[in-house]
VOGU-3710 file (C-alpha; in Angstrom, 3 decimals, decimal comma):
1> mrvlmtcqpf> 0,011/0,028/0,087  0,980/3,506/-0,699  0,368/6,072/1,836  0,553/9,687/1,247  0,857/11,894/4,213  0,201/15,763/4,233  1,044/18,201/6,958  1,171/21,951/7,436  4,960/22,762/7,769  4,485/23,094/11,759
11> yshlvpvlvp> 7,416/21,150/13,733  4,808/20,539/16,449  2,415/18,564/14,107  5,040/16,875/11,984  7,673/15,656/14,231  6,188/14,501/17,216  3,076/12,966/15,424  3,078/12,568/11,864  6,530/11,248/11,695  5,790/8,291/14,293
21> aakalqragh> 2,697/7,409/12,205  4,747/7,265/8,901  7,392/4,859/10,587  4,558/2,771/11,968  3,256/2,474/8,568  7,112/1,731/7,059  7,520/-1,122/9,783  4,083/-2,708/8,670  5,711/-2,627/5,143  4,022/0,319/3,339
31> qvavatapam> 5,469/2,875/1,105  5,206/5,926/2,872  5,808/9,572/1,679  4,899/12,964/3,314  4,129/15,950/1,114  4,910/19,529/2,851  6,899/22,614/2,298  10,335/22,178/1,339  11,417/23,754/4,561  10,533/20,599/6,169
41> aphlaragie> 13,085/18,413/4,605  15,790/18,059/7,020  13,096/16,835/9,783  12,022/14,006/7,354  15,557/13,116/6,212  16,685/12,605/9,869  13,575/10,259/10,116  14,248/8,352/7,020  10,766/9,266/5,491  10,471/10,210/1,860
51> hlplpnvltl> 9,743/13,798/1,433  7,593/15,029/-1,641  8,125/18,833/-1,318  5,397/21,322/-2,315  7,043/23,958/-3,892  4,268/26,735/-3,444  3,748/25,976/0,231  5,142/28,314/2,694  6,102/27,913/6,354  4,325/30,270/8,787
61> telvaspeav> 7,634/32,416/9,092  7,645/32,804/5,189  3,734/33,552/5,171  4,533/36,362/7,819  7,381/37,669/5,752  5,027/38,006/2,786  2,400/40,483/3,151  0,928/39,749/-0,050  0,269/35,964/1,049  -1,133/36,780/4,604
71> pegdvrqass> -4,658/38,052/4,880  -5,386/41,116/7,027  -6,610/40,470/10,691  -5,227/39,377/13,939  -3,633/35,814/13,053  -3,581/35,041/16,878  -7,477/34,498/16,935  -8,983/31,128/16,149  -11,427/33,398/13,878  -8,713/35,265/12,041
81> tltiafagsl> -8,721/35,468/8,275  -5,620/33,596/8,473  -7,744/30,280/9,763  -10,077/30,736/6,927  -7,182/31,319/4,419  -5,684/27,686/5,278  -9,135/26,383/4,512  -9,272/28,734/1,259  -6,624/30,012/-0,904  -3,743/28,492/1,017
91> agvfardvld> -5,614/25,100/0,880  -6,051/25,428/-3,014  -2,213/25,984/-3,337  -1,388/23,077/-1,156  -3,999/20,783/-3,083  -2,690/21,611/-6,357  0,856/20,811/-5,338  -0,390/17,580/-3,996  -2,297/16,837/-7,154  1,051/17,514/-9,086
101> vaeswrpdvl> 3,353/15,158/-7,074  0,371/12,396/-6,788  0,310/11,942/-10,590  3,601/10,247/-10,256  3,578/8,918/-6,916  0,224/7,485/-7,336  -1,070/6,995/-3,462  -3,622/4,476/-2,368  -4,766/6,542/0,868  -4,238/9,932/1,889
111> vreckefggy> -3,487/10,508/5,767  -3,551/14,282/6,894  -3,323/16,128/9,871  -6,531/18,045/10,858  -5,560/21,598/10,096  -4,230/20,734/6,549  -7,148/21,091/4,162  -5,235/20,851/0,851  -4,725/17,230/1,372  -8,456/17,076/1,767
121> laaeklglpq> -9,186/18,655/-1,114  -6,548/16,544/-3,445  -8,209/13,338/-2,003  -11,666/14,325/-2,870  -10,504/15,129/-6,384  -8,403/11,651/-6,709  -11,139/9,648/-4,816  -8,794/8,274/-2,165  -9,837/7,369/1,267  -8,765/9,504/4,156
131> avvdtspysa> -7,551/9,438/7,682  -7,239/12,411/9,672  -4,690/12,594/12,827  -6,259/14,738/15,353  -3,273/17,443/16,145  -5,731/19,961/17,275  -9,073/18,854/18,435  -10,676/22,080/18,989  -9,874/23,198/15,447  -12,969/21,338/14,749
141> lnlpmvrdal> -15,149/24,270/16,099  -13,759/26,290/13,341  -15,219/23,972/10,714  -18,405/25,926/10,308  -16,556/29,256/10,082  -14,338/27,839/7,148  -17,216/25,974/5,251  -17,894/28,684/2,437  -13,824/28,774/1,908  -13,511/25,050/1,640
151> ngqrvalgld> -16,684/24,725/-0,445  -15,036/27,467/-2,693  -11,879/25,503/-3,476  -14,001/22,409/-4,003  -15,814/24,122/-6,855  -12,445/25,500/-8,075  -11,169/21,756/-8,551  -14,503/20,507/-10,342  -15,995/19,164/-7,128  -19,473/19,531/-5,608
161> tvdepghpeg> -19,993/21,505/-2,808  -21,205/19,531/0,433  -22,887/20,650/3,524  -19,889/19,771/6,042  -16,568/19,801/3,989  -13,683/18,648/5,893  -15,688/17,329/8,792  -14,151/14,420/10,813  -17,241/12,462/10,981  -16,647/11,346/7,394
171> fllagvvpaa> -13,041/10,062/8,003  -11,295/7,772/10,264  -10,224/10,340/12,981  -7,162/9,236/14,824  -6,881/10,747/18,256  -3,492/10,912/20,117  -4,868/11,347/23,514  -7,344/9,486/25,334  -11,041/9,827/24,692  -11,675/10,939/28,319
181> wypdelrvss> -9,789/14,252/27,561  -12,166/15,213/24,585  -15,402/17,401/25,855  -18,662/15,867/24,483  -18,991/18,592/21,784  -15,752/17,273/19,995  -16,562/13,551/20,154  -17,356/11,874/16,730  -18,301/8,393/15,971  -15,491/7,849/13,524
191> arhyrpdspa> -12,789/8,717/16,287  -10,632/6,079/17,767  -7,681/6,885/20,013  -4,004/5,900/19,854  -0,914/5,913/21,837  1,866/7,458/19,894  5,403/5,949/19,911  7,401/6,754/22,982  10,045/9,469/21,887  13,481/8,032/20,831
201> gpldaslldl> 16,556/8,668/23,082  19,079/9,049/24,403  18,546/12,128/26,543  21,366/14,571/25,849  24,088/14,291/28,106  24,136/18,028/29,132  20,921/17,196/31,165  22,370/14,480/33,172  23,671/16,876/35,781  20,491/18,309/36,838
211> pddrplvvag> 19,968/18,488/40,659  17,941/15,616/42,115  16,852/17,214/45,520  14,229/19,620/44,243  11,157/19,458/41,399  12,063/19,440/37,942  9,980/21,909/35,859  10,024/22,137/31,879  8,975/25,353/30,376  8,679/26,949/26,967
221> lgsvartfvp> 6,224/28,380/24,516  6,589/26,027/21,579  7,830/26,822/17,998  5,163/29,115/16,548  4,592/31,850/19,294  7,508/33,765/18,501  6,052/33,992/14,833  3,045/35,503/15,672  3,209/37,124/19,273  5,302/40,004/19,582
231> etpkvletmv> 4,897/39,710/23,344  6,673/36,141/23,491  9,986/37,772/24,896  8,158/39,475/27,585  6,260/36,104/28,708  9,546/34,049/28,465  11,010/36,581/30,830  7,914/36,441/33,506  8,173/32,628/33,247  12,051/32,572/33,953
241> aalgdlpcta> 11,676/35,138/36,856  8,725/33,041/38,383  10,953/29,942/38,132  13,800/31,527/39,685  11,623/32,220/42,730  10,406/28,652/43,014  12,147/26,068/44,791  12,775/23,959/41,737  15,088/22,946/38,926  13,882/24,787/35,636
251> vvalgsdpge> 14,854/23,870/32,167  13,275/26,522/29,843  13,203/26,545/25,990  13,957/29,903/24,529  13,598/29,346/20,902  16,530/31,222/20,197  20,375/31,354/21,154  20,746/31,668/24,981  23,880/33,788/24,719  21,629/36,598/23,127
261> wtgsrpgnvr> 19,079/36,332/26,212  19,034/39,596/27,853  16,536/38,629/30,543  17,315/37,328/33,986  19,355/34,388/34,720  18,349/32,838/37,902  20,788/30,316/39,257  18,218/27,451/39,118  17,051/27,951/35,612  18,875/26,361/32,657
271> lmsfvpqpll> 18,064/28,322/29,440  18,334/26,306/26,327  17,450/27,190/22,620  15,574/23,951/22,407  14,432/21,300/24,794  13,959/17,614/24,120  10,527/18,008/25,654  9,066/14,336/25,155  11,898/12,822/26,633  12,509/15,302/29,551
281> lesadlilth> 8,768/15,334/30,778  9,272/11,393/31,599  11,070/12,713/34,540  9,586/16,100/35,119  7,186/17,245/38,007  5,556/20,111/36,105  5,241/21,516/32,622  4,856/25,420/32,291  3,733/26,131/28,700  1,347/28,034/26,393
291> ggfgsiaeal> -1,289/25,186/25,950  -0,474/24,220/22,553  -2,132/20,655/21,932  1,227/18,970/21,052  2,736/19,957/24,754  -0,613/19,016/26,482  -0,585/15,553/24,484  2,900/14,840/25,489  2,300/15,805/29,445  -0,853/13,697/29,214
301> rtgtpmvllp> 1,223/10,649/28,012  3,711/11,173/30,969  1,446/12,070/33,546  3,002/15,521/34,214  0,952/18,240/35,743  0,539/21,548/33,973  0,377/25,306/34,365  -0,945/27,011/31,167  -0,567/30,566/29,626  -2,725/30,189/26,502
311> mfsdqshnaa> -1,500/33,045/24,006  -3,443/32,210/20,779  -5,504/29,818/18,609  -7,053/26,935/20,099  -4,633/27,221/23,256  -7,350/28,858/25,530  -9,758/26,046/24,768  -6,972/23,347/25,362  -5,921/25,103/28,654  -9,619/25,482/29,620
321> rtahlglgrq> -10,403/21,700/29,203  -7,202/20,447/30,876  -8,041/22,737/33,917  -11,437/21,531/33,999  -10,321/18,108/34,336  -8,055/18,897/37,266  -4,759/18,177/35,337  -3,279/21,627/35,819  -4,201/25,302/36,096  -4,887/28,094/33,337
331> ldvgsvtpas> -3,776/31,574/33,954  -4,367/34,836/31,925  -1,169/35,529/29,881  -2,071/38,993/29,935  -2,283/39,676/33,606  0,147/37,162/35,177  3,137/38,250/36,980  6,105/36,643/38,390  4,893/36,171/41,740  1,529/35,072/40,745
341> laencarvlq> 3,039/32,604/38,316  5,363/31,160/40,828  2,514/30,896/43,194  0,261/28,854/41,005  3,316/26,855/39,789  4,006/25,731/43,777  0,205/25,225/43,953  0,230/22,557/41,208  3,298/20,934/42,440  1,968/20,425/45,994
351> gpyrhraaam> -1,572/19,667/45,187  -3,536/16,801/43,659  -2,778/17,482/40,160  -0,166/14,684/40,011  -2,373/12,247/41,007  -5,072/13,107/38,209  -2,305/13,375/35,685  -0,992/10,031/36,452  -4,502/8,489/36,056  -4,958/10,077/32,664
361> srqaracpgf> -1,230/8,775/31,917  -2,710/5,332/32,386  -5,622/5,943/30,229  -3,243/7,120/27,494  -0,776/3,932/28,029  -3,911/1,745/27,560  -4,754/2,846/23,992  -3,690/1,088/21,245  0,026/2,008/19,538  0,458/3,372/16,330
371> evlaediaal> 0,863/-0,074/14,746  -2,932/-0,397/15,096  -3,352/2,886/13,579  -1,248/1,547/10,566  -3,662/-1,633/10,273  -6,739/0,810/10,674  -5,357/2,968/7,727  -4,735/-0,285/5,682  -8,384/-1,234/6,216  -9,412/1,948/4,516
381> v> -8,144/0,914/1,111
//
């Protein structure tokens, strides 16, 4: 079987989720290729997965640097014009590039991540079965808003309009967290829930000398915030200052060279450009982050309690759901101070959150692995 996977050029969607799924399909004996922007080539090469570069697909950084390609509006909001563009004009560009590469690669099935609609359009045009990897559950709330944009692209490709274009009810929806995390309004009958493969090691030797006499906190704001949110450096400074006042050891991912950091440098906080978060969470007592779904999924797997500072897109929904389940605390990023953040981190470290997070981790570990996802995708053909 030949499996074509499509993914927005987001590290947090591709490497932690799509790549493990692709490798599971490879182990099952299937041919797999990932169609995405040329900029993602190094990540796929390291994973040993064939890359079908889509020449007209831009990364978020490239989109922001190209005013003519980015619609007006606040891109930080889930209802922004960029959200509509990803289901409209940008999806059309993606779909046409996918159709070009599919002409020679000839897939039997298409697997896409849920925020990537070009693959959806291409699969509809080619008559291919589809599976959707749910890398952003709350993005389903945007489907009514992008309906007209998606239908417009269907018409442009010679397809009929439909009442619910792109709705996951029509495809195998592969969840990567336990069903219990999903609120009722996001549950669909086509959903199945899987356990992503554990991250590959080993842990970097530079992290082996962390003190063992106090809690370990992992902190960061993901790979996208710096592109969209000008306040990101200020939020990072608040985080670093708060962790400096907490009796803990903290490892903070800055997303840039620590040598260029102009903020505070507490002795108990290790500043890094990049943190191997999935590996480090295996031994962490708390994660302090923005509420991106990738970080939440990793914390659910490892049973790590959370303090969440949602900044844009679906993060406020993710944080609210996580707090509702007693897995952590949600704070307002606009009003949080180092003192209030340190206080809330201390409450999570000392409270019952760890026990609830451990219970959710057990549910995550009870889900079937990605080898079953590979079988379910093969059954679509």
